Each structure stands twice: as C-alpha cells, then as structure tokens.
C-alpha positions in Angstrom: -9.3 -81.0 -44.1 -8.1 -84.6 -43.4 -4.5 -85.2 -44.3 -4.0 -87.7 -47.1 -0.9 -89.2 -48.7 -0.1 -91.9 -51.3 2.9 -93.1 -53.2 2.8 -95.3 -56.3 5.4 -96.7 -58.6 8.9 -98.1 -58.1 11.4 -95.5 -56.9 14.2 -97.4 -58.6 12.4 -96.8 -61.9 9.8 -94.1 -61.4 7.5 -93.2 -58.6 5.5 -90.2 -57.4 4.0 -89.3 -54.1 1.3 -86.7 -53.5 0.2 -85.5 -50.0 -2.8 -83.2 -49.3 -2.7 -81.3 -46.0 -5.2 -78.5 -46.5 -4.9 -74.7 -46.8 -1.8 -72.8 -45.5 -3.0 -69.3 -44.8 -0.9 -66.4 -45.9 1.0 -68.2 -48.7 -0.8 -66.1 -51.4 -4.2 -64.9 -52.3 -5.2 -67.6 -54.7 -6.9 -69.7 -52.1 -9.4 -67.0 -51.6 -10.7 -67.3 -55.1 -10.8 -71.1 -55.6 -11.9 -73.7 -53.1 -10.3 -76.4 -55.3 -7.0 -74.6 -55.3 -7.1 -74.2 -51.5 -7.9 -77.8 -50.9 -5.0 -78.9 -53.0 -2.3 -77.5 -50.7 0.2 -80.2 -49.9 3.5 -81.6 -51.2 4.8 -84.0 -53.8 7.9 -86.1 -54.4 9.1 -87.7 -57.6 11.7 -90.4 -58.1 13.5 -91.5 -61.3 16.3 -94.0 -61.4 16.4 -94.2 -57.6 16.8 -90.5 -57.1 14.3 -88.2 -55.4 14.2 -85.2 -57.8 12.3 -83.1 -55.3 15.1 -83.2 -52.7 16.3 -79.7 -52.0 17.9 -77.3 -49.6 15.8 -74.6 -48.1 17.1 -72.2 -45.4 20.0 -74.6 -44.8 17.7 -77.6 -44.2 17.4 -80.6 -46.6 13.8 -81.3 -47.5 12.6 -84.3 -49.5 9.3 -82.9 -50.8 8.1 -79.8 -52.6 5.3 -78.0 -50.8 2.7 -76.1 -52.9 -0.7 -76.2 -54.3 -1.1 -79.5 -56.3 -4.1 -78.7 -58.5 -2.0 -77.1 -61.3 0.3 -80.2 -61.3 -2.7 -82.5 -61.6 -4.1 -80.4 -64.4 -0.8 -80.3 -66.2 -0.5 -84.1 -66.2 -4.0 -84.6 -67.6 -3.7 -81.7 -70.2 -0.4 -82.9 -71.6 -0.7 -86.6 -71.2 -0.6 -87.4 -74.9 2.5 -85.3 -75.9 4.4 -86.3 -72.6 4.1 -90.0 -73.5 4.1 -89.8 -77.3 6.1 -86.8 -78.6 9.8 -87.6 -79.0 11.0 -85.0 -81.4 12.7 -82.0 -79.8 11.6 -78.5 -80.9 14.9 -78.1 -82.8 17.7 -80.4 -83.8 20.1 -81.3 -81.0 23.8 -80.5 -80.9 26.9 -82.2 -79.4 26.5 -82.9 -75.7 22.7 -82.7 -75.8 21.7 -86.2 -75.0 18.5 -85.5 -73.1 15.5 -83.1 -73.4 16.6 -81.2 -70.3 20.1 -80.7 -71.7 18.6 -79.4 -75.0 16.2 -77.0 -73.3 18.8 -75.7 -70.9 21.4 -75.1 -73.7 18.9 -73.6 -76.1 17.1 -71.2 -73.8 18.2 -68.4 -76.1 17.9 -68.6 -79.9 21.0 -69.0 -81.9 22.6 -65.9 -83.5 22.1 -64.8 -87.0 18.4 -65.2 -87.1 16.2 -62.4 -88.3 13.4 -61.0 -86.2 10.7 -63.3 -87.5 12.9 -66.4 -87.3 13.8 -65.6 -83.8 10.2 -65.2 -82.8 9.3 -68.5 -84.4 12.2 -70.2 -82.7 11.2 -68.9 -79.2 7.5 -69.8 -79.8 8.4 -73.3 -80.7 10.8 -73.7 -77.8 8.2 -72.3 -75.3 5.3 -74.5 -76.6 7.5 -77.6 -76.3 8.6 -76.7 -72.8 5.0 -76.1 -71.8 4.1 -79.6 -72.9 7.0 -81.5 -71.3 8.5 -79.6 -68.4 7.2 -80.1 -64.9 8.0 -76.5 -64.2 5.2 -75.5 -66.5 2.8 -76.7 -63.8 4.4 -74.7 -60.9 2.1 -71.7 -61.1 4.3 -69.7 -58.8 5.7 -72.6 -56.8 9.3 -73.8 -56.9 9.3 -77.0 -58.8 12.3 -79.1 -59.9 13.6 -79.0 -63.5 12.2 -82.3 -64.8 11.4 -82.9 -68.4 9.5 -85.9 -69.7 9.1 -87.1 -73.3 8.8 -90.2 -75.5 12.1 -91.7 -76.6 11.6 -94.5 -79.2 9.4 -97.0 -77.3 10.4 -95.7 -73.9 9.8 -92.6 -71.8 12.8 -90.4 -71.0 12.9 -88.5 -67.7 15.6 -85.9 -67.6 16.5 -83.3 -65.0 19.0 -80.7 -64.0 19.6 -77.6 -61.9 20.1 -74.4 -63.8 18.6 -72.1 -61.2 14.9 -71.2 -60.8 13.7 -67.8 -61.9 12.5 -66.0 -58.8 13.9 -68.6 -56.4 15.6 -67.2 -53.2 19.3 -67.9 -52.8 18.7 -70.3 -50.0 16.5 -72.6 -52.1 18.4 -75.1 -54.3 17.5 -78.5 -55.7 20.1 -81.2 -55.3 19.9 -83.3 -58.5 22.7 -82.9 -61.0 21.9 -83.1 -64.7 21.1 -86.7 -65.8 18.4 -88.8 -67.4 16.9 -92.3 -67.4 14.9 -94.1 -70.1 12.2 -96.3 -68.8 9.3 -98.6 -69.9 6.3 -96.5 -70.8 3.9 -98.2 -68.3 6.5 -97.9 -65.5 5.7 -94.2 -65.6 2.2 -93.9 -67.1 0.5 -96.5 -64.9 1.5 -95.2 -61.4 0.9 -91.5 -62.4 -2.6 -92.2 -63.8 -3.6 -94.3 -60.8 -2.2 -91.7 -58.3 -4.0 -88.8 -60.0 -7.2 -90.8 -59.8 -6.9 -91.4 -56.1 -5.9 -87.8 -55.5 -9.0 -86.5 -57.4 -11.2 -88.9 -55.5 -10.0 -87.6 -52.2 -10.4 -84.0 -53.3 -13.9 -84.6 -54.6 -14.9 -86.0 -51.2 -13.9 -82.7 -49.7 -15.7 -80.7 -52.5 -18.5 -83.0 -53.9 -20.2 -80.1 -55.8 -17.0 -79.0 -57.7 -17.5 -79.0 -61.4 -13.8 -78.4 -62.0 -12.8 -81.5 -60.1 -15.6 -83.5 -61.8 -14.4 -82.5 -65.2 -10.8 -83.3 -64.4 -11.8 -86.7 -63.1 -13.9 -87.3 -66.3 -10.9 -86.4 -68.5 -8.6 -88.7 -66.5 -11.1 -91.5 -66.9 -11.2 -91.1 -70.6 -7.4 -91.3 -71.1 -7.4 -95.2 -71.6 -10.3 -95.0 -74.1 -9.6 -96.5 -77.6 -10.7 -93.2 -79.1 -7.5 -91.6 -77.8 -5.4 -93.9 -80.0 -5.5 -91.9 -83.2 -4.5 -88.7 -81.5 -1.5 -90.4 -79.8 -0.4 -91.9 -83.1 -0.3 -88.3 -84.5 1.9 -87.2 -81.6 4.2 -90.2 -82.3 4.6 -89.1 -85.9 5.6 -85.6 -84.8 2.8 -84.3 -87.0 -0.2 -84.2 -84.8 -2.2 -81.7 -86.9 -1.2 -83.1 -90.3 -1.3 -86.8 -89.5 -5.1 -87.5 -90.3 -4.8 -85.9 -93.8 -1.6 -87.6 -94.6 -3.0 -91.0 -93.6 -6.1 -90.3 -95.7 -3.8 -89.6 -98.7 -1.9 -92.8 -98.0 -5.1 -94.8 -97.9 -6.0 -93.5 -101.3 -2.6 -94.5 -102.7 -2.6 -98.0 -101.2 -6.3 -98.9 -100.9 -5.5 -102.7 -101.3 -3.4 -102.8 -98.1 -5.8 -102.2 -95.2 -4.1 -104.7 -92.9 -0.6 -103.1 -93.4 -2.0 -99.6 -92.9 -3.7 -100.6 -89.6 -0.8 -102.7 -88.2 1.9 -100.3 -89.1 0.3 -96.9 -88.9 -3.0 -96.8 -87.1 -3.5 -99.6 -84.6 -7.1 -98.5 -84.5 -8.3 -101.5 -82.5 -6.1 -102.1 -79.4 -6.9 -105.3 -77.6 -7.9 -103.4 -74.5 -8.0 -99.9 -73.1 -4.5 -98.4 -72.9 -2.9 -95.3 -71.4 -0.2 -95.1 -74.1 0.5 -96.4 -77.6 3.3 -98.9 -77.6 4.4 -102.0 -79.5 2.7 -102.6 -82.8 2.2 -99.1 -84.0 5.8 -98.3 -84.6 5.8 -96.8 -88.1 4.8 -93.3 -87.0 8.0 -93.1 -84.8 10.0 -92.9 -88.0 8.3 -89.7 -89.0 8.9 -88.3 -85.5 12.7 -88.6 -86.3 12.3 -86.6 -89.6 12.1 -82.9 -90.1 8.7 -81.5 -89.1 8.4 -79.9 -92.5 8.4 -83.2 -94.3 6.4 -82.9 -97.5 3.7 -85.2 -98.6 5.8 -86.7 -101.4 8.5 -87.8 -98.9 5.8 -89.0 -96.5 4.3 -91.3 -99.2 7.7 -92.5 -100.4 8.7 -93.6 -96.9 5.3 -95.0 -96.1 5.3 -97.1 -99.3 8.7 -98.5 -98.4 7.3 -99.6 -95.1 4.2 -101.1 -96.6 6.3 -103.0 -99.2 8.2 -104.6 -96.4 5.0 -105.7 -94.6 4.8 -109.5 -94.2 2.3 -110.8 -91.6 4.1 -113.0 -89.0 7.2 -113.2 -91.1 9.8 -115.8 -90.5 12.8 -114.6 -88.3 16.0 -113.8 -90.2 19.6 -114.1 -89.0 19.7 -110.4 -88.0 16.9 -111.1 -85.6 19.0 -113.6 -83.7 21.8 -111.1 -83.4 19.6 -108.1 -82.4 19.4 -107.1 -78.8 18.3 -103.8 -77.3 21.2 -102.1 -75.7 20.9 -99.1 -73.3 23.1 -96.1 -73.7 22.8 -95.2 -70.1 26.2 -94.8 -68.4 28.2 -95.1 -71.6 29.9 -92.8 -74.0 28.2 -93.6 -77.3 31.4 -94.2 -79.3 33.0 -96.4 -76.7 29.9 -98.6 -76.4 29.6 -98.8 -80.2 33.2 -100.0 -80.6 32.6 -102.9 -78.2 29.4 -103.8 -80.0 31.0 -103.7 -83.4 34.0 -105.9 -82.3 31.6 -108.4 -80.8 29.5 -108.5 -84.0 32.6 -109.1 -86.2 33.7 -112.0 -83.9 30.2 -113.5 -84.2 30.1 -113.2 -88.0 33.5 -115.0 -88.2 34.5 -113.1 -91.3 37.6 -113.7 -93.4 40.8 -111.9 -92.3 39.8 -108.2 -92.5 43.5 -107.2 -92.6 43.6 -108.4 -96.2 40.6 -106.7 -97.8 37.6 -104.6 -96.9 34.6 -106.5 -95.7 31.8 -107.1 -98.2 29.1 -105.3 -96.4 26.4 -105.8 -99.1 26.9 -109.5 -98.9 26.8 -109.6 -95.1 23.5 -107.6 -95.1 22.0 -110.0 -97.6 23.1 -113.1 -95.6 21.6 -111.6 -92.5 18.3 -111.3 -94.3 18.3 -107.4 -94.5 16.7 -105.9 -97.6 18.6 -102.8 -98.9 16.7 -100.2 -101.0 17.8 -97.0 -102.6 15.3 -94.2 -102.5 15.1 -90.5 -103.3 13.9 -88.0 -100.7 13.7 -84.2 -101.1 14.9 -83.9 -97.5 18.6 -84.0 -98.2 19.4 -84.1 -94.5 18.1 -87.6 -94.0 20.9 -90.1 -94.7 19.1 -93.4 -94.3 16.1 -95.3 -92.9 16.0 -98.5 -90.9 12.8 -100.4 -90.0 11.8 -103.9 -88.8 9.1 -105.6 -86.9 7.3 -108.9 -86.3 5.2 -108.1 -89.4 7.9 -106.2 -91.3 11.1 -107.5 -93.0 14.3 -105.9 -91.8 15.0 -103.1 -94.3 17.6 -100.4 -94.9 16.8 -97.6 -97.3 19.6 -95.2 -98.5 18.6 -91.7 -99.5 20.4 -91.0 -102.7 19.9 -87.3 -102.3 22.0 -87.1 -99.1 25.5 -85.7 -100.1 27.4 -88.4 -98.3 25.6 -91.2 -100.2 26.9 -89.9 -103.6 30.1 -91.9 -103.2 30.5 -95.7 -102.7 32.3 -95.1 -99.5 29.6 -92.8 -98.1 26.9 -95.3 -99.1 28.8 -98.2 -97.4 29.0 -96.1 -94.2 25.3 -95.4 -94.3 24.5 -99.1 -94.6 26.8 -99.9 -91.7 25.2 -97.1 -89.7 21.7 -98.4 -90.3 22.8 -101.9 -89.4 23.6 -100.6 -85.9 20.1 -99.3 -85.6 18.6 -102.7 -86.6 20.8 -104.5 -84.2 20.8 -102.4 -81.0 18.0 -99.8 -81.2 15.0 -102.1 -81.3 12.4 -101.9 -78.6 11.3 -104.8 -76.4 8.8 -105.9 -79.0 11.7 -106.3 -81.5 10.6 -103.3 -83.6 12.4 -100.3 -85.0 11.4 -97.4 -87.3 14.1 -94.8 -87.4 15.3 -92.1 -89.8 19.0 -91.1 -89.5 19.4 -87.3 -89.6 19.6 -84.2 -87.5 16.3 -84.7 -85.8 17.2 -88.2 -84.4 18.5 -88.5 -80.9 22.1 -87.4 -80.9 23.5 -90.2 -78.7 21.8 -92.8 -80.9 23.3 -91.3 -84.0 26.8 -91.0 -82.5 26.8 -94.6 -81.5 25.7 -95.7 -85.0 28.4 -93.6 -86.6 31.1 -95.1 -84.4 29.7 -98.6 -84.9 29.9 -98.1 -88.7 33.5 -97.0 -88.5 34.6 -99.9 -86.4 32.8 -102.5 -88.6 34.3 -101.1 -91.7 37.7 -100.4 -90.3 38.5 -102.8 -87.4 41.9 -102.4 -85.5 43.4 -105.4 -87.3 43.0 -103.6 -90.6 44.7 -100.5 -89.3 47.6 -102.4 -87.8 48.2 -104.3 -91.0 48.3 -101.0 -92.9 50.8 -99.5 -90.5 53.0 -102.5 -90.8 53.1 -102.0 -94.6 53.0 -98.2 -95.0 54.1 -96.8 -91.6 52.2 -94.5 -89.2 49.7 -91.9 -90.3 51.4 -88.5 -90.6 50.0 -86.8 -93.7 46.7 -86.0 -95.4 47.6 -88.2 -98.4 48.2 -91.2 -96.2 44.8 -90.9 -94.7 43.2 -90.3 -98.1 44.9 -93.5 -99.5 43.9 -95.5 -96.5 40.3 -94.4 -96.8 40.3 -95.1 -100.5 41.5 -98.7 -100.0 39.0 -99.3 -97.2 36.2 -97.8 -99.3 35.1 -95.3 -96.6 35.0 -91.5 -96.5 38.2 -89.6 -95.6 36.7 -87.7 -92.7 35.1 -90.8 -91.2 38.5 -92.6 -91.4 40.3 -89.6 -89.8 37.9 -89.4 -86.9 38.0 -93.2 -86.4 41.8 -93.2 -86.4 41.8 -90.4 -83.9 39.4 -92.2 -81.6 41.6 -95.3 -81.6 44.7 -93.1 -81.0 46.5 -94.1 -84.2 46.5 -90.3 -84.8 46.8 -87.9 -81.9 44.6 -84.8 -81.6 47.3 -82.4 -82.8 47.9 -84.5 -85.9 44.2 -84.7 -86.5 43.8 -80.9 -86.4 46.8 -80.4 -88.8 45.4 -83.0 -91.2 41.9 -81.7 -90.9 42.9 -78.1 -91.7 44.5 -79.3 -94.9 41.1 -80.3 -96.2 39.7 -76.7 -95.9 
C-alpha cells in the first residue's frame, strides 16, 4: 500500500494529521478479518492550543504520533459528529474544580456514595453513554489513545485533555499532556476534521474500490453538511434530542401566530447554505441545554414564551450592547477575572458615590435597556435566565421559586449575576441564552457570582463601613453589613473573605455560627 499523509487545521487552534502506511503484521488478528481495517493502519496526531496531544513516551523514547488502525477513529468521528459539536451539558452537574469535560469525567469515574443500586446503575449508564459520544478514547478499539474529550460549550467547541493513566497501558507508555482545555470557534475544529476525513476515505477507497463499508462511511460524511441535519443538531443543542421534536410541536400549537420567532430562535430550518454545525442564529435551544434534563413541558413552555415575547426583528441596539464583549476565562481564576470586569463596569457607568448608599441596580438595568421579568418555574434549582440576540431584546428573568430569590437581597444578587452573563458570556454573534443553575458550566457561574458581589459591594463601600464601624470580627457585624447593602449574608461573607477584609480563620468561625 502506498504511504499517505495529510495535516489540516491550525495547530495553534486545532489541527489533526492522519497517516496511512499499510498493514503491520503481528499486531493483532483483526487485520485477517477486515481488509478495510488492515488498510487503515497508520498514525495520527492532534493539536489543540498549540500542544500536540498525541506526544508520548514509549520505551524511553518520545514519539509525536499514535500508531494504530485508524478506521475506528474515522467511524467514531462520523458516528458522533452531532453530539460532539452540539451537546454541551455534562452527564451530571459539575462540582468545584471541574471546569472542563475531561476534569468532570476523570473526577466522576465512580458514582457518588449513598446511591441505591438502581440509581448507581443509571448514573454509570449515563456517564458511559456520554463518554462514548465525546471521548476520543472511545474510538481506540484496543489502541492506546490520548485522553481527549470534545464537546459544545456555548457557541464554541471545548477540547479538554489529561493523563489519568490508560487501562491496559504498559508502564513504559505515557502521554505528556497535563490536564488543560481550550475553547475554540466551531469551524476551527469542524472544518479541518471533516475535510481530512474526506481525503482519508478517498485514499482508502482507491485501495479498496469495492468496499461497501468505506462507501457507506463516505456517503455519511458527505451528508453531514445537509440542511436536513439541522433539526437533529438543534435537538442536541437543547440537551433534549429525543424530546425536542414533540416539545417544539407543542410550542407551535401554543404560539401559532409567531412562526418567524419560532424559526429564528428555535429551529433555523433554512440555513443560507450547507453547514457542518449549527451556530449563530439558533441560540435559544442552548438555554435548555443548561437546564436540568428532566425539565417538564410546563417549564419548557414558560421559558420559550419568555424568549418569544422578547423577539424583535432587527431590534435597535441598547446601551448594554455597547458595553458587552465576549471575555474568555482561559488562563484566569473565575473570581479574579470577575472582580476586574466588575470594577471596570462601575467606572464606565460613573455611578454616584457607592460608599454612601447601595447602588440602584433595577434602575441601572432599565437604563441599560435590559428588561427584567419575574417567572415561576417548578425547577427550584434554576436561579435566573438571561438571553439576548440581534432579534431579541436583552432580558433577565428571575425564578421566584428559587430559595435565594425569596428575599430582596437574593433577588438583587440574581439580577447582578445575570447582568454578568449578558455582558461577558455572549458569543461572537452577540447572542446569549443561558440558565443559571447546577447544570451550567461551573467556571461561568463562579465568575458571575463574583461579578455580582463586586458590583453590589465594591471595595469603596467596604472601606467606608470599616471607617465607621471598625473591622469585621463577629457574625452580627457581617449580618448588619449585608442588611445595609441589601445582599445575602453568605454572599457578603464570601466576598469579604475573597477581598481579605476577613481572613480564612475568621470566616470559618463566623460561618460555623450560622449552622
């Protein structure tokens, strides 16, 4: 067989190289049963953020490519194309420290304690099915592949990786990449992968022109850009691929006089040209991907109606649009970045002296052109919703059923939290549809929490309090400070600790008094 090699993409963003070199006798017996399998022997390399994730040590030598049969890898990409590029929601809510899909899968390999036998089986099945759709190792078929996980993240694709040790790998075989992740434009990943798979299949089919297996793979690859794939991908975006068609049918019956809003926000049934991924205009389903997968039809219709009510074709920009700018979390601690963004916003807004009185957040939101709505969801874990787009007015909805929103201070915190999303979590098309709760990306939520605390309690306010009342030493001092600033006590305590007005020992003592 003629040796063949091709690399496509930008290694500083994402690139992949495949090389076909022919059969290597004696590796295993599979080549005897499949001519296609045998012909696919070769190697591959994959780069993300400038790193070669296939770089590894083997018998004391550093190698830059993984050598194995490539047919399972090709089949994995084609089979899982839609969830890889459109499913963002993890199989279970993330916890502290789990900022990437790889980190989540690694730390949750075993189910949590205190589950009964049936719950444990469901948990494992859900984890395994998600891993199969998103982990490159699911394509290894006996080979030693790097731990790379690929999923949708808002309007980007997240590539995450780590090195927890391969099952069955010899001691002398070790990948070099430490745990990390990058978030990239969708087409920076989808386009080179699709083109490279096409060239690889073309070369394999020249070697085996009668192969029906290769013919079918090539046909499936060729159908990926078809407009007919759009509806399926929107289902994956929603996190409800099986239920999405019936939910949309129900919504169409409830809002029959809004076909343009339904298509623009939820369906995008007529893309201007064939596309490998859904991006841009069809952003509303992303909100449902950040909600609990058990969302009931009543909550679905409530949220969908909120989004349709905010639909305004080619709306005029508002003041919040001028302030909004996508801001990457890469390389930052979420709360540190959030504090910088909040201080910058306060300076831009040129508010009256915050040392004298709490900021009037409701008035600020109104002046920025942000609509605020109160809604009632049966999902008590969802704190608030934020959405905006070129055809959708910027809107914040507060879930009155969330425990924190039962007090004025908790509601103010939610509004400030959602303001962060509207300002800094929009995609490149200036769109956002996000629900704040346990299913949303943890780093995004931590940044929004820290931003809210800094907007509502800037350092000048704390300094003025200390000058009048002295340093924070007791629970009652923190309670009175939080009451005057109209925020929650625990939010104030955490914020004061982050800014080092309270040390960690004091925080623990005060926190224990609340138990």
